[in-house]
C-alpha positions as CSV (number, residue, x, y, z in Angstrom):
1,M,-79.2,128.8,121.5
2,T,-76.3,129.4,119.2
3,A,-73.3,131.7,119.4
4,R,-74.0,135.2,118.5
5,T,-72.3,136.8,115.5
6,R,-72.3,140.6,115.7
7,S,-69.8,143.2,114.7
8,F,-68.8,146.4,116.6
9,N,-67.0,149.5,115.5
10,E,-66.4,151.5,118.6
11,V,-64.0,150.6,121.4
12,L,-65.4,151.5,124.8
13,L,-62.5,150.3,127.0
14,S,-59.1,149.0,126.2
15,V,-56.7,147.2,128.6
16,E,-53.1,148.0,127.6
17,N,-50.2,145.8,128.8
18,I,-51.5,145.4,132.4
19,S,-49.3,143.7,134.9
20,L,-50.3,143.2,138.6
21,S,-48.3,141.7,141.4
22,F,-48.9,140.9,145.0
23,G,-45.5,140.6,146.6
24,G,-43.8,137.9,144.6
25,V,-47.0,136.6,143.1
26,K,-47.7,137.8,139.5
27,A,-51.5,137.9,139.2
28,L,-51.5,139.5,135.7
29,S,-48.7,139.6,133.2
30,D,-48.8,142.0,130.2
31,I,-52.5,141.6,129.5
32,S,-54.1,143.6,126.6
33,F,-57.6,143.4,125.1
34,D,-60.5,145.7,124.4
35,I,-64.2,145.8,125.0
36,A,-66.3,147.2,122.2
37,K,-69.3,149.4,122.9
38,G,-72.5,147.3,123.0
39,E,-70.9,143.9,123.1
40,I,-71.0,141.1,125.7
41,R,-67.3,140.3,126.4
42,A,-66.4,137.2,128.4
43,I,-63.3,136.5,130.4
44,I,-62.7,132.8,131.1
45,G,-59.9,130.7,132.5
46,P,-59.2,128.2,135.4
47,N,-59.3,129.2,139.0
48,G,-56.4,131.5,139.9
49,A,-56.1,132.7,136.3
50,G,-56.4,136.4,137.2
51,K,-60.0,137.0,136.0
52,S,-61.3,138.8,139.1
53,S,-58.1,140.7,139.4
54,M,-58.6,141.9,135.9
55,L,-62.1,143.2,136.8
56,N,-60.7,144.8,139.9
57,C,-58.2,146.7,137.8
58,I,-60.9,147.9,135.4
59,N,-63.0,149.4,138.1
60,G,-60.2,150.7,140.3
61,F,-60.1,148.2,143.2
62,Y,-56.6,147.3,142.2
63,H,-53.9,149.6,140.7
64,P,-51.6,147.7,138.3
65,Q,-47.9,148.3,138.5
66,E,-47.6,148.4,134.7
67,G,-49.9,149.4,131.8
68,A,-52.9,151.5,131.5
69,I,-56.6,151.4,130.8
70,T,-58.3,153.6,128.3
71,Y,-62.0,154.2,128.9
72,K,-64.2,156.4,126.6
73,G,-61.0,157.8,125.0
74,V,-59.3,158.8,128.3
75,R,-56.1,156.8,129.2
76,R,-55.5,156.3,132.9
77,S,-52.8,154.4,134.8
78,Q,-55.1,154.4,137.8
79,M,-58.8,154.9,138.5
80,R,-60.4,154.9,141.9
81,P,-63.7,152.8,142.4
82,H,-65.8,155.9,143.0
83,E,-64.4,157.5,139.8
84,A,-65.2,154.4,137.8
85,A,-68.8,154.4,139.2
86,E,-69.2,158.1,138.4
87,Q,-68.1,157.5,134.8
88,G,-70.5,154.7,134.2
89,I,-68.8,151.4,135.3
90,A,-70.9,149.2,137.6
91,R,-69.9,145.9,139.2
92,T,-71.4,142.7,140.8
93,F,-69.2,140.4,142.8
94,Q,-68.4,136.8,143.0
95,N,-69.6,136.7,146.6
96,I,-72.9,138.4,147.0
97,A,-72.5,141.8,148.6
98,L,-76.0,142.9,149.6
99,F,-77.4,144.5,152.8
100,R,-79.1,141.4,154.1
101,G,-81.4,143.1,156.6
102,M,-82.7,145.5,154.0
103,S,-85.5,144.8,151.5
104,T,-85.0,144.2,147.8
105,L,-86.3,147.6,147.0
106,D,-84.0,149.4,149.5
107,N,-81.0,147.4,148.3
108,I,-81.6,148.4,144.7
109,M,-82.2,152.0,145.8
110,T,-78.6,152.1,147.1
111,G,-77.5,151.8,143.4
112,R,-79.0,155.2,142.8
113,N,-76.8,157.0,145.4
114,L,-74.4,158.5,142.8
115,R,-77.3,160.0,140.9
116,M,-78.8,161.8,143.9
117,K,-78.1,165.5,143.6
118,T,-79.6,167.0,146.8
119,G,-77.4,167.4,149.9
120,L,-77.6,165.5,153.2
121,F,-79.6,168.4,154.8
122,W,-82.5,168.2,152.3
123,Q,-82.3,164.4,152.4
124,A,-82.6,164.3,156.2
125,L,-85.6,166.7,156.1
126,H,-87.1,164.6,153.3
127,V,-88.9,167.7,151.9
128,G,-88.7,169.9,148.8
129,P,-86.1,168.8,146.2
130,A,-85.1,165.7,148.2
131,A,-88.7,164.4,148.3
132,R,-89.1,165.0,144.5
133,E,-85.8,163.4,143.8
134,E,-86.6,160.3,145.9
135,I,-89.9,159.8,143.9
136,E,-87.9,159.9,140.7
137,H,-85.3,157.4,141.9
138,R,-88.0,155.1,143.3
139,Q,-89.8,155.1,139.9
140,A,-86.5,154.2,138.2
141,V,-86.0,151.3,140.7
142,E,-89.6,150.1,140.3
143,K,-88.9,149.8,136.5
144,I,-85.8,147.6,137.3
145,I,-87.9,145.5,139.7
146,D,-90.5,144.9,136.9
147,F,-87.7,144.2,134.3
148,L,-86.1,141.6,136.6
149,E,-89.6,140.1,137.5
150,I,-89.0,140.4,141.2
151,Q,-92.2,142.4,142.2
152,H,-93.2,139.7,144.6
153,I,-90.1,140.1,146.7
154,R,-89.8,143.9,146.6
155,K,-90.4,144.3,150.4
156,V,-88.7,141.1,151.5
157,P,-85.3,141.4,153.3
158,V,-82.7,139.9,151.0
159,G,-81.3,137.7,153.7
160,Q,-84.5,135.7,153.5
161,L,-84.3,135.1,149.8
162,P,-82.9,132.0,148.0
163,Y,-79.5,132.4,146.4
164,G,-80.7,132.8,142.8
165,L,-83.0,135.7,143.7
166,Q,-80.2,137.4,145.7
167,K,-78.0,137.3,142.6
168,R,-80.9,138.9,140.7
169,V,-81.2,141.6,143.3
170,E,-77.5,142.3,143.0
171,L,-77.9,142.7,139.3
172,G,-80.7,145.1,139.9
173,R,-78.6,147.2,142.2
174,A,-75.9,147.5,139.5
175,L,-78.5,148.4,136.9
176,A,-79.9,151.1,139.1
177,A,-76.7,153.1,138.5
178,Q,-77.5,153.1,134.8
179,P,-74.0,151.9,133.8
180,E,-72.5,152.1,130.3
181,L,-70.2,149.2,131.2
182,L,-71.5,146.4,133.5
183,L,-68.9,144.1,135.0
184,L,-70.4,140.7,136.1
185,D,-68.2,138.4,138.3
186,E,-69.6,134.9,137.9
187,P,-73.3,136.0,137.8
188,M,-74.4,132.4,137.5
189,A,-72.2,130.6,140.0
190,G,-74.0,128.2,142.2
191,M,-77.3,128.4,140.3
192,N,-79.4,125.5,139.1
193,I,-80.3,125.1,135.4
194,E,-83.5,127.1,135.7
195,E,-81.9,130.0,137.5
196,K,-79.1,130.1,135.0
197,Q,-81.5,130.2,132.1
198,D,-83.3,133.2,133.8
199,M,-80.0,135.0,134.4
200,C,-78.9,134.4,130.8
201,R,-82.1,135.9,129.6
202,F,-81.7,139.0,131.8
203,V,-78.1,139.5,130.7
204,L,-79.1,139.4,127.1
205,D,-82.0,141.7,127.7
206,V,-79.9,144.2,129.5
207,N,-77.5,144.2,126.5
208,D,-80.2,144.3,123.9
209,E,-82.8,146.6,125.5
210,F,-80.6,149.0,127.5
211,G,-77.7,148.9,125.1
212,T,-75.4,148.2,128.1
213,T,-71.9,146.9,127.4
214,I,-71.2,143.8,129.5
215,C,-68.0,142.2,130.6
216,L,-68.5,139.0,132.5
217,I,-66.6,136.2,134.1
218,E,-68.3,132.8,133.9
219,H,-67.2,129.2,134.3
220,D,-70.2,127.6,132.5
221,M,-68.8,127.2,129.0
222,G,-72.2,126.6,127.5
223,V,-73.4,130.0,128.8
224,V,-70.2,131.7,127.6
225,M,-70.3,130.3,124.1
226,D,-74.0,131.1,123.7
227,I,-74.3,134.7,124.9
228,S,-70.8,136.2,124.4
229,D,-69.7,138.1,121.3
230,R,-66.0,137.7,122.1
231,V,-64.0,135.8,124.7
232,V,-60.6,136.5,126.2
233,V,-58.9,133.5,128.0
234,L,-56.4,133.9,130.9
235,D,-54.2,131.2,132.4
236,Y,-51.8,131.9,135.3
237,G,-52.2,135.6,134.7
238,K,-51.3,135.4,131.0
239,K,-53.6,135.8,128.0
240,I,-53.7,132.6,125.9
241,G,-56.7,133.3,123.7
242,D,-58.9,136.1,122.4
243,G,-61.6,135.9,119.7
244,V,-65.2,134.9,118.9
245,P,-66.6,131.8,120.6
246,D,-65.9,129.5,117.6
247,E,-62.2,130.5,117.6
248,I,-61.9,130.0,121.3
249,K,-63.4,126.6,121.5
250,N,-61.1,125.4,118.7
251,N,-58.0,127.1,120.1
252,Q,-55.6,124.3,121.1
253,A,-53.9,126.3,123.8
254,V,-57.2,127.0,125.4
255,I,-58.3,123.4,125.1
256,D,-55.1,122.2,126.8
257,A,-55.2,124.8,129.6
258,Y,-58.9,125.0,130.3
259,L,-61.5,123.3,128.2
260,G,-59.9,119.9,128.2
261,V,-61.6,118.7,125.0
262,S,-62.8,120.5,121.9
263,H,-66.1,122.0,123.1
């Protein structure tokens, strides 16, 4: 696989001079970059560089002290997580956050909650509009299960699944929300080579077939250079590189801080 070379014209989200501190610790310092509609944008850097903090700012888990984020043309200094979700931003986490006692199907169904229109009364009765709506949502979830090739575990409690399949279920739950922007926090961490290859394929297919814009954090530089359109590099909360993969792997500041040798 070789690095992708694509061009994009429309900015979906821009990060503008974001600074974030926890007490006396500066997690992010004056960070700016954009994510183009339809691209796969990677954020890389050593541990503690501020990568997950950046994703947390984008989807509203953290509120930066300085700067703003513009999403779909609307500039915001703060956004709450439920507002981000309602506006089409979905997220997976570095540590798997699934309901371990629930089946694969039911876990992915939880990703449809924001799209359910009937009230709790009808949902409790499970008749009329609520019954029709659940059928529609289950059909959408079944398509995701087929897409991710996890039909054989659809009724298995996720706590019984191997790690790689749990990560795939978490991706499915995020996809169930039909996001415009999908934030992936180390989607391939802890996977073996075969599992990484499968996840790479699914990430590329989500981008190509669904048209979903993706922003991912990943430590495997082979993966990053192969599937990303552009890469932003953080180090100790500061941006030290931003560009296409070929520019990043030949950037001396990035080599010194993170890559170690020319990739």
